[in-house]
Rosetta silent file (secondary structure, phi, psi, omega in degrees, C-alpha in Angstrom):
SEQUENCE: PQAVREPQPVREPTAMPPPAEPAAAALGAGGSPGVDGKQFFRQARSRLSYEAFNQFLASIKKLNNQQSTREETLDEARRIFGPELGDLYKDFETLLNRHGM
SCORE:     score description
SCORE:     0.000 S_00000001
   1 L     0.000  140.998 -177.758  123.060   46.558   88.545 S_00000001
   2 L   -91.074  135.669 -179.331  122.707   50.177   89.479 S_00000001
   3 L   -73.236  139.021  178.230  119.413   51.937   88.677 S_00000001
   4 L   -96.461  122.923 -179.557  119.710   54.844   86.278 S_00000001
   5 L   -97.755  141.600  176.688  117.764   57.880   87.378 S_00000001
   6 L   -68.492  140.829  176.951  116.348   60.395   84.979 S_00000001
   7 L   -67.501  141.757  178.774  117.871   63.859   85.430 S_00000001
   8 L   -79.862  139.778  178.374  115.533   66.266   87.163 S_00000001
   9 L   -64.695  146.060  176.654  114.503   69.333   85.163 S_00000001
  10 L   -79.322  126.706 -178.702  116.081   72.577   86.205 S_00000001
  11 L   -98.884  143.544  172.800  113.444   74.852   87.682 S_00000001
  12 L   -71.844  148.482  176.013  113.414   78.589   87.448 S_00000001
  13 L   -63.073  139.991  178.743  113.383   80.277   90.844 S_00000001
  14 L  -102.633  153.915  179.005  109.837   81.089   91.810 S_00000001
  15 L   -74.317  162.786  175.263  108.692   84.235   93.500 S_00000001
  16 L   -60.577  142.776  174.486  107.474   84.256   97.028 S_00000001
  17 L   -67.613  158.670  177.905  103.808   83.286   97.132 S_00000001
  18 L   -55.527  140.559 -178.054  101.464   86.124   97.991 S_00000001
  19 L   -60.981  155.841 -176.506  101.597   86.779  101.722 S_00000001
  20 L   -86.992   15.643  178.304   98.845   85.239  103.854 S_00000001
  21 L   -70.299  165.986 -173.995   97.740   88.594  105.222 S_00000001
  22 H   -53.076  -50.464 -175.378   94.075   89.649  104.831 S_00000001
  23 H   -65.112  -41.239  179.920   94.259   91.719  101.642 S_00000001
  24 H   -65.365  -39.560  178.800   96.323   89.139   99.763 S_00000001
  25 H   -64.508  -41.973 -179.873   93.963   86.386  100.882 S_00000001
  26 H   -67.950  -40.530  179.927   90.982   88.469   99.807 S_00000001
  27 H   -64.918  -31.809 -179.485   92.606   89.393   96.502 S_00000001
  28 L   -86.914   -3.088 -173.914   93.274   85.735   95.788 S_00000001
  29 L   -65.557  -39.844  178.998   89.780   84.594   96.779 S_00000001
  30 L    64.863 -165.296  177.744   88.265   84.962   93.326 S_00000001
  31 L    83.465  -11.940 -179.492   84.737   83.836   92.560 S_00000001
  32 L   -95.304  154.188  176.322   83.430   87.381   92.054 S_00000001
  33 L   -66.189  158.447 -179.655   82.452   88.765   88.681 S_00000001
  34 L    88.315 -133.267 -175.646   85.010   90.960   86.929 S_00000001
  35 L   -73.901  128.585  177.358   88.648   90.695   87.965 S_00000001
  36 L   -96.317  126.897 -176.244   89.628   87.343   89.483 S_00000001
  37 H   -60.331  -46.849 -179.051   92.289   87.662   92.185 S_00000001
  38 H   -63.551  -42.948  178.636   94.079   84.403   91.488 S_00000001
  39 H   -64.338  -37.659  178.300   94.152   85.095   87.763 S_00000001
  40 H   -59.922  -46.898 -179.351   95.405   88.613   88.442 S_00000001
  41 H   -66.578  -34.504  176.034   98.379   87.287   90.452 S_00000001
  42 H   -63.848  -45.421  178.981   99.157   84.714   87.746 S_00000001
  43 H   -61.312  -47.401 -178.748   99.128   87.470   85.106 S_00000001
  44 H   -59.870  -43.439 -178.380  101.262   89.769   87.244 S_00000001
  45 H   -64.980  -36.613 -177.347  103.807   87.009   87.908 S_00000001
  46 H   -78.535  -25.433 -174.515  104.044   86.093   84.238 S_00000001
  47 H  -101.728  -18.311  176.547  104.322   89.655   82.952 S_00000001
  48 L   -95.263  157.186  171.855  106.546   91.275   85.595 S_00000001
  49 L   -68.324  163.196  177.425  110.187   90.493   86.160 S_00000001
  50 H   -53.528  -48.168 -177.796  111.045   88.362   89.201 S_00000001
  51 H   -64.592  -45.303 -178.738  112.322   91.450   91.005 S_00000001
  52 H   -64.499  -39.890  179.584  109.336   93.648   90.112 S_00000001
  53 H   -63.337  -42.879  178.869  106.845   90.970   91.172 S_00000001
  54 H   -67.131  -34.108  174.755  108.548   90.627   94.562 S_00000001
  55 H   -64.473  -40.587  178.014  108.525   94.419   94.974 S_00000001
  56 H   -62.064  -46.875  177.960  104.799   94.361   94.228 S_00000001
  57 H   -60.457  -39.268  178.856  104.211   91.628   96.825 S_00000001
  58 H   -64.244  -36.437  178.910  106.237   93.605   99.358 S_00000001
  59 H   -68.345  -35.019  176.809  104.063   96.689   98.775 S_00000001
  60 H   -66.435  -42.180  179.300  100.925   94.590   99.388 S_00000001
  61 H   -60.632  -42.321  177.921  102.451   93.220  102.585 S_00000001
  62 H   -60.605  -40.470  177.937  103.161   96.773  103.786 S_00000001
  63 H   -63.131  -46.770 -179.221   99.517   97.689  103.110 S_00000001
  64 H   -61.409  -36.625  179.969   98.312   94.611  105.026 S_00000001
  65 L   -84.229    6.496 -179.450  100.594   95.445  107.952 S_00000001
  66 L    58.402   34.332  175.541   99.282   99.027  107.931 S_00000001
  67 L   -97.725   -6.228  172.870  102.769  100.309  107.164 S_00000001
  68 L  -146.876  161.966 -179.723  101.531  102.136  104.056 S_00000001
  69 L   -90.567  169.702  176.043   98.279  103.645  102.894 S_00000001
  70 H   -58.158  -46.232 -178.912   96.098  102.551  100.011 S_00000001
  71 H   -63.922  -40.685  177.684   97.299  105.543   97.983 S_00000001
  72 H   -63.397  -39.452  178.448  100.974  104.788   98.676 S_00000001
  73 H   -65.384  -42.631  177.285  100.372  101.192   97.604 S_00000001
  74 H   -64.703  -39.734  177.547   98.630  102.293   94.410 S_00000001
  75 H   -62.296  -41.184  178.198  101.449  104.732   93.662 S_00000001
  76 H   -64.824  -42.933  178.576  104.002  101.918   94.118 S_00000001
  77 H   -62.033  -41.319  179.428  101.940   99.598   91.897 S_00000001
  78 H   -61.538  -41.476  178.705  101.717  102.320   89.232 S_00000001
  79 H   -65.929  -44.298 -177.972  105.499  102.714   89.331 S_00000001
  80 H   -66.509  -45.702 -176.485  106.113   98.935   89.184 S_00000001
  81 H   -74.463  -34.430 -179.105  103.611   98.261   86.366 S_00000001
  82 L    64.738  176.294 -177.185  104.503  101.368   84.355 S_00000001
  83 H   -65.441  -27.754 -177.109  102.489  102.526   81.354 S_00000001
  84 H   -72.167  -20.639  178.045  103.047   99.269   79.440 S_00000001
  85 H  -117.420   36.518 -179.273  101.191   97.232   82.081 S_00000001
  86 H   -58.959  -30.122  178.290   98.436   99.761   82.782 S_00000001
  87 H   -64.440  -37.754  176.391   95.815   97.027   82.448 S_00000001
  88 H   -65.919  -40.009  177.808   97.331   95.208   85.439 S_00000001
  89 H   -59.706  -48.204 -179.648   97.331   98.426   87.438 S_00000001
  90 H   -59.450  -42.904  178.220   93.617   98.966   86.685 S_00000001
  91 H   -62.953  -40.977  178.874   92.827   95.380   87.707 S_00000001
  92 H   -62.974  -44.331  178.548   94.780   95.822   90.952 S_00000001
  93 H   -60.306  -41.354  177.972   92.901   99.034   91.709 S_00000001
  94 H   -61.773  -42.780  179.363   89.597   97.220   91.048 S_00000001
  95 H   -64.400  -41.639  177.336   90.582   94.426   93.438 S_00000001
  96 H   -62.453  -42.727  179.415   91.496   96.898   96.179 S_00000001
  97 H   -62.704  -42.870 -178.912   88.196   98.696   95.708 S_00000001
  98 H   -59.611  -36.931 -174.502   86.256   95.429   95.808 S_00000001
  99 L   -99.927   17.898  173.467   87.817   94.451   99.099 S_00000001
 100 L    63.412   29.054  178.347   87.409   97.849  100.741 S_00000001
 101 L   -91.625    0.000    0.000   91.140   98.594  100.841 S_00000001
C-alpha cells in the first residue's frame, strides 16, 4: 500500500530578511525601552506591501553600506510609509536616533 501524504500548505512569498549589516542588526536587537526593533520590522512587514517592504530594506542596506546618508534614508522611508503609516516612520526615526545613525 502506498502512503498518502497530506498536501503541503501554499506559502506566500516572504520578503528578504533584514540585511545582516550593522544598522539592521542594531535595529533588530530590541531590549531597549520604547520602540523595539524586532517588533518594528514585524509591523513594517505586515503593514507594507511586499514591494514597499523590500524597497525599505534596500534603503537600509544602502545606509549600512554608506551609499546614502541618514537624511536620504529618512526621506526614502517617509516616501515609502506615506502619511497613512506615519507612526512607522516615527518609530524608524527613533530607532535610527537610538543607534546613532
